[in-house]
N, C-alpha and C positions, 0 to 999 in steps of 0.2 A: 352671628351677631349682625348688626346693622350699623353702617357708617352713615351719618346724617348729612354730611356736607361734601364728601369726596365724590367725584363723578364716577358713574358706573363704568366708564371706559378707561378709568385710570389704572395705572399699574404701580402702585405704591409698594415700597419695600415690605411693609407689614403684611400686605396681602400675599405677597410671594412667600414670605416666611410662614405665615399661617397655613397657606395652601399646602406647603411641603409637610406640615404636621397634621394635615387632614382636618383643619379647622376652617369652617365656612364663615366668611365675613363679607357681607354684601354691601357695596357702595350704592347708596340710593340718592345721593345729592346731585347738584347741578354744577359742581366745580366752584362753588362759592369761594371768594377770597375776601379779605378784609376791605378791599377797595371796590367790591361789587356795588353797582348803583341801584339796580332793580332787584329787589329781594322777593318779588311776588312768586317767581318760579321756585326760588330757594325755599320759601315758606311752604308752598304746595307740595314739593317733594319731601320736605321734612315731615309734614303731617301724614303723607302717604307712608313714609318710612315707619312712623309710629304705629299706624294701623297694621302694617306687615309685622312689626316687632311684637305687637300685642298677640297676634295669632300664633306666632312662633313660641312666645313665652308661655302662653296658656296651654299649648299642645302637650307640655310635659316631656317633650323629646330631648330637652337640653339640661345638662347639669349646670352649665355656665352659659350665660347669654350676655354679650357685650352691646351696649348702646353707646357707640363712639361719638363723642362731641355732642351728646344729647342735652347737656346742661344749657347749651346755647339756645336750643329750641324753646326752653322755658325762659331763659334770660331775655330773649327777644320778645317774649309775650305771645308766642305762637301757640303755646300750650300752658295751661295753668298748672303749676307744680302740685297744688293740692289735689287736682283731678288725677294727675299721674300717680301720686302716692296712693290715692283711694283705689285706683285701678289695680296697682301692684298688690296692695293689701288684700284685695278681694279675689284676684285671679292668678297671681303667681303661685305655682306649685311650691309647697314647703321646702323641697330640696333643690329647687332651681335657684342658683346664685346669679343675680343680675348685677353687672358691673356697668356703671355710668361714668363716662369721662367728660372732661371739659372744665373750663373755668367758670367762676361766678355761679356756683351751685346755689339754688334757692334754699332758704332756711327750712322750708317744709321738707325738702328732700334730705337735707343734712340731718334733721331730727328723726326722720324715718329710717335712715340707713343704719346698718350694723357697724360699718367701718367707713370712715372718711379720711382720705389722705389729701393733703394740699401740697402741690409742687409749686415752688416759687422760683421764678427766674431771677438769678442774681447777676448773671453776666451772659451776654449773647454776642457771638462774633458778628452778626449782621448789624445789630444796634450799636455795638461798641467800636467795630472796626470796618464796617461796610462790606464784610465778607458775605457773599451770597450763599444760598443753600448748596450743600455739597453732597454728591452721590456717596452713599454709604454712611452718611451722618444724619442729615435731615430727611433724606428720601432714598 
């Protein structure tokens, strides 16, 4: 799979866990955070990540392919959701399952998907109590 925002030199817990299971997840972002000021590099890396993902998906080598935080690429207007859907409809092998994560999924993607799950934050220790991210929990 491809991670669209996490930095390629990052060492996130999900990467470590997936690596132990023999699952490849490639971070292709620039370390974007919600407070980043200049998104030009973030956008360029995200678009490059989509090109890499398209090649991998179309290869037919994967049963499951993850596009982590990919909804944001469409939400920010860097890719048109209808173009993404059209590409997937035309090029995704029938038995390849593509999982797309992130908030604010565009309606075109929701309509195209076989399964849509929405996770909603009800309470968060940082927002509610000022507790910063903790090892083993958030990372």
